[in-house]
C-alpha positions in Angstrom: 118.6 112.0 96.3 118.1 108.6 97.9 115.7 106.4 96.0 115.9 108.5 92.8 116.9 107.3 89.3 117.4 108.9 86.0 114.2 107.2 84.7 111.3 109.4 83.8 107.7 108.3 84.0 104.9 109.4 81.7 102.1 110.6 84.0 99.2 111.8 81.9 101.6 113.1 79.2 104.0 114.8 81.6 107.4 113.3 82.4 107.9 113.0 86.2 110.6 111.5 88.5 108.1 109.0 89.8 104.9 107.3 88.4 102.5 109.4 90.5 102.0 112.9 91.8 100.4 113.7 95.2 97.7 116.4 94.8 96.5 116.9 98.4 96.1 115.4 101.9 93.0 113.3 101.5 92.2 111.9 104.9 93.8 111.2 108.3 92.9 109.3 111.5 93.6 108.3 115.0 93.4 105.1 117.0 92.0 106.1 120.3 91.8 104.7 123.8 89.1 106.9 125.3 87.0 106.0 122.3 83.5 107.2 123.3 84.8 110.6 124.4 86.9 111.0 121.3 83.8 110.2 119.1 81.9 112.9 120.9 84.8 115.4 120.6 85.2 114.9 116.8 81.6 114.7 115.9 79.6 116.8 118.4 82.3 119.4 119.1 84.4 119.7 115.9 81.5 118.8 113.6 82.7 115.8 111.6 79.8 113.8 110.3 79.8 110.0 110.4 79.8 108.7 106.9 79.8 105.0 107.8 80.4 102.8 110.8 82.6 99.8 110.2 82.1 96.7 112.3 85.1 94.5 113.0 83.5 92.1 115.5 82.7 89.4 113.0 86.4 89.3 112.0 87.4 88.2 115.5 86.8 84.5 115.7 87.9 84.1 119.3 84.7 84.8 121.2 86.6 85.4 124.5 88.8 88.1 122.9 85.9 89.6 121.1 84.0 89.9 124.3 87.0 91.4 126.1 87.1 94.4 123.7 84.9 97.3 124.8 84.6 98.6 121.2 84.7 96.7 117.9 83.3 99.4 115.7 85.2 102.3 114.0 83.9 105.3 112.2 84.6 107.0 108.9 83.8 110.7 109.2 83.8 113.7 106.9 83.7 117.5 106.8 82.7 117.8 103.2 81.6 115.6 100.3 84.5 113.1 100.5 83.3 109.9 102.1 85.8 110.4 104.8 88.4 113.0 105.7 89.0 111.7 109.3 88.8 108.2 110.6 88.4 107.1 114.2 89.2 103.6 115.5 89.5 101.9 118.9 93.2 101.5 119.7 92.9 98.2 121.6 91.0 96.7 118.6 93.6 97.9 116.1 96.4 96.6 118.3 94.8 93.2 118.4 94.1 93.0 114.7 97.8 93.8 113.9 99.3 94.8 110.6 100.4 98.1 112.0 103.2 99.5 114.0 104.0 97.8 117.3 105.3 101.1 118.7 102.8 102.2 121.4 103.2 105.8 120.5 102.1 105.4 116.9 98.5 106.4 117.4 98.0 107.6 113.8 95.7 105.3 112.0 96.9 106.5 108.6 98.0 109.5 106.6 96.4 109.5 103.2 97.4 111.3 100.0 95.3 111.7 96.9 96.9 111.1 93.5 95.3 111.7 90.1 94.4 108.3 88.7 94.1 104.6 89.3 97.1 104.2 87.0 99.1 106.3 89.4 98.1 104.1 92.3 99.2 100.9 90.6 102.4 102.6 89.3 103.2 103.8 92.8 102.9 100.3 94.2 105.2 98.8 91.6 107.8 101.7 92.1 107.7 101.5 95.9 108.1 97.7 95.8 111.1 98.1 93.5 112.5 100.5 96.2 111.9 97.7 98.8 109.7 100.2 100.7 107.6 98.3 103.2 104.0 98.1 102.1 101.1 97.0 104.3 98.6 96.1 101.5 96.9 97.4 98.4 93.6 97.1 96.5 90.3 98.9 97.2 88.5 99.2 100.5 84.8 99.6 101.1 83.2 101.7 102.5 84.8 104.6 100.8 85.5 102.9 97.4 89.0 104.4 97.0 91.7 102.4 95.3 95.0 102.5 97.2 98.4 101.3 98.3 99.7 101.6 101.9 103.4 102.2 102.3 105.1 102.6 105.7 107.4 105.5 106.5 110.7 105.0 108.6 108.8 105.7 111.8 106.2 103.0 111.0 103.4 105.5 110.2 101.1 104.1 107.6 100.7 106.3 104.6 98.1 105.7 101.9 98.2 106.8 98.2 94.7 106.7 96.8 92.4 107.6 93.9 88.6 107.8 93.5 87.0 108.2 96.9 83.2 108.0 97.1 81.4 111.3 97.2 78.4 111.9 99.5 75.8 114.3 98.1 72.8 116.4 99.1 71.0 113.6 101.0 74.0 112.7 103.2 73.8 109.0 102.3 76.8 106.8 101.7 76.7 103.9 99.2 74.5 100.9 100.2 76.3 97.7 101.5 75.7 96.0 98.2 78.5 98.1 96.6 81.0 96.6 99.0 81.5 93.5 96.9 83.6 95.6 94.6 86.4 95.6 97.2 89.8 94.4 96.1 92.6 92.9 98.3 95.5 93.2 95.8 96.7 95.5 93.0 93.9 95.6 90.4 94.2 94.8 86.7 93.7 97.8 84.5 91.4 99.1 83.2 88.5 98.9 85.7 84.9 99.8 85.0 83.8 103.4 85.9 81.7 104.3 89.0 78.8 105.1 86.7 78.8 101.5 85.4 79.2 100.1 88.9 75.9 101.9 89.8 74.2 100.7 86.7 75.2 97.1 87.5 73.9 97.4 91.1 70.6 98.8 89.9 70.2 96.0 87.4 70.7 93.5 90.3 67.9 95.2 92.2 69.9 97.3 94.7 68.1 100.2 96.2 70.7 103.0 95.8 68.9 105.1 98.5 69.5 102.7 101.4 72.9 103.9 102.4 73.9 105.1 105.9 72.9 108.7 106.9 74.3 110.4 110.0 71.6 111.9 112.3 73.4 114.2 114.7 70.3 115.5 116.4 71.8 118.9 117.3 70.0 122.2 116.9 71.4 124.7 114.3 71.5 127.8 116.5 74.7 129.6 115.6 74.8 132.0 112.7 77.9 131.0 110.7 78.2 133.4 107.7 74.4 133.3 107.2 73.8 129.6 107.9 72.4 128.2 111.2 74.8 125.4 112.4 75.1 123.5 115.7 78.5 125.1 116.4 79.8 128.7 115.6 82.3 127.5 113.0 82.8 125.1 110.1 85.8 123.0 109.4 86.6 123.6 105.7 89.9 121.9 105.2 92.1 119.3 106.9 95.8 119.3 107.5 98.6 119.9 107.9 100.0 116.8 109.6 102.9 117.3 112.0 105.1 114.4 113.0 107.7 113.8 115.6 110.4 111.6 114.0 113.3 109.6 115.3 115.7 110.3 112.4 115.1 113.5 110.4 117.2 112.5 107.4 115.4 109.1 107.0 111.9 110.7 107.4 112.8 113.5 105.0 114.1 111.0 102.5 110.8 109.1 102.5 108.5 112.1 102.2 110.6 114.1 99.8 112.3 111.5 97.7 109.9 108.6 97.9 106.6 110.4 97.9 107.7 113.5 96.0 106.9 116.3 98.5 108.7 119.5 98.1 110.6 121.2 100.9 109.1 124.7 101.4 111.1 125.8 104.4 113.3 124.7 107.3 113.3 126.4 110.7 115.7 125.9 113.6 114.0 126.5 116.9 115.9 126.1 120.2 118.5 124.1 118.3 115.9 121.8 116.7 115.7 121.4 113.0 112.1 121.4 111.7 111.2 120.8 108.0 108.0 121.8 106.2 106.9 120.1 103.0 104.1 120.8 100.5 102.2 118.7 97.9 100.4 121.6 96.2 100.2 125.4 96.7 99.8 125.3 100.4 103.0 126.3 102.4 103.0 122.8 104.0 100.8 119.8 104.3 103.4 117.8 106.2 105.9 119.0 108.9 108.7 117.0 110.5 110.0 117.7 114.0 112.7 115.9 116.0 111.4 113.6 118.7 113.4 115.5 121.4 111.0 118.4 120.9 108.0 116.5 122.1 108.8 116.8 125.8 110.2 120.3 125.4 106.8 121.5 124.2 104.9 119.7 126.9 103.0 117.5 124.5 101.7 114.0 125.2 104.3 111.3 125.1 101.7 108.8 124.0 101.7 109.9 120.4 104.2 110.7 117.6 101.7 113.3 116.2 102.6 116.8 117.2 99.2 117.9 115.8 96.6 117.4 113.1 95.2 120.6 111.5 91.7 121.7 110.8 91.1 124.9 109.0 88.1 127.2 109.9 86.2 129.2 107.3 87.6 132.5 108.5 89.3 134.3 111.4 86.0 135.1 113.1 85.1 131.4 113.1 88.5 130.5 114.5 88.0 132.9 117.5 84.5 131.4 117.9 85.8 127.9 117.8 88.3 128.5 120.5 85.6 130.1 122.7 83.1 127.3 122.0 85.5 124.5 122.7 86.7 126.2 125.9 83.1 126.5 127.1 82.7 122.8 126.5 85.7 122.1 128.8 88.2 121.3 126.0 91.8 122.1 126.9 93.1 124.9 124.6 96.8 125.5 124.4 99.2 127.7 122.3 102.6 126.9 121.0 105.4 129.1 119.6 104.3 130.6 116.3 107.9 130.1 115.0 107.2 126.3 114.8 104.3 126.9 112.2 105.6 129.1 109.4 102.9 129.9 106.8 100.2 130.0 109.5 99.7 133.1 111.7 96.9 132.9 114.3 96.2 129.4 115.7 95.5 127.4 118.8 95.5 123.7 119.8 92.5 121.8 121.1 93.5 118.7 123.1 91.3 115.7 122.4 90.3 113.2 125.2 93.3 111.0 124.3 95.8 113.9 124.4 96.2 114.5 120.7 96.6 118.2 119.7 94.3 119.5 117.0 95.5 122.7 115.4 92.7 125.2 114.8 93.6 127.9 112.2 92.1 130.0 109.5 94.9 130.9 107.0 97.6 129.0 105.1 100.3 130.8 103.1 100.2 129.9 99.4 103.3 129.2 97.3 103.3 130.2 93.6 104.9 129.1 90.3 108.5 129.9 91.4 108.2 127.8 94.6 109.3 130.5 96.9 107.5 131.0 100.3 107.0 134.5 101.7 110.1 135.8 103.4 109.8 135.5 107.2 110.2 139.3 107.6 107.0 139.9 105.5 104.8 137.5 107.5 102.1 138.8 109.9 103.3 138.8 113.5 101.0 137.2 116.0 99.9 139.7 118.6 98.6 139.1 122.2 95.8 139.7 122.7 94.4 138.7 119.3 92.7 141.6 117.4 89.0 141.6 116.7 89.7 141.6 113.0 92.7 141.4 110.6 93.9 143.2 107.5 94.0 140.8 104.5 97.2 139.2 103.3 97.7 138.8 99.5 96.7 135.2 99.7 94.0 135.4 102.4 91.2 132.8 101.5 93.7 131.3 98.9 94.1 127.6 98.3 91.6 124.8 97.8 88.1 126.2 98.4 85.4 124.4 100.4 82.8 122.9 98.0 79.1 122.7 98.8 76.9 124.1 101.6 78.3 124.7 105.1 75.8 122.3 106.6 
């Protein structure tokens, strides 16, 4: 395989082909043009909570340019306790600030993968640089507090490998601004102090650890979601998969399989198009690659290389309710051929105000110790109309569980 050597790396006492192992999709984001409408879509309608705003205005020294930009603030949002699982930034601002793809159809802000330790992050940077893989930057950003390195894929999408994201607890507050001085702009020396010691140092300096940002959505909890009253009749419990349109399938596959270490679960040929599905844990896939020629054939927006970004509902009932709720709120809902999404049965796509497709689903096939997916002949066929309820599959409700209360 391209980029591979016979060298083995000791990762926590296990010998691997690379000095890191991706555990899951950590977060994702879009750079949006219709920014206010997109913020409303992802927060009020889909239910992501703002963990922290980030203000870029002070970084723009040219007052004329600063005043010409309608939005100079972006948002880190979350669906669980991770500081952010979805980020939203104004595209004109990101285009001006640079450091990203110059392709107009790369609207993905970043695709972020969690590894197991800070040592894996620093090892990944050294290894990727040896491969001469383009890297945007490394260090530690605040807010969020995660240590990271940002490699580019062949289509100029920014990926991120990270460890140690900030957790938001029962009070819904992020860390106070005083913690942001522990940001790093280069690969850190090891070892670093623990998060516990960071907090003790801040307290000793007089920091009020209860003054962090708290999102006030102001919406009434009126829908009974599995016994909890929420502002919408569903709850996003997991993010992913990410689906990309790529210009060169072999180059993209080499990056995600050989450089990042994802495993190919399955390949599908649909209308003559080769589509590849890769996993990082037990889910059937967390990344899917499709040829660029398929974008127009499916009738998806030409403004983005993202076929879709997935959000998983808590159950099938919530999926049906989500589709109805979004439709009632004048969100465009579309369906696409189920053959393009092996491992998922019932799903639909909500189109955000910029034209990005958000895949709504409730079930993801799980892959066990032998690495074999379920044979296509044994998968549940999608019927039309959808049934009121479903018989369980052997891995229904399998995979990473949602931790914490629903709201």
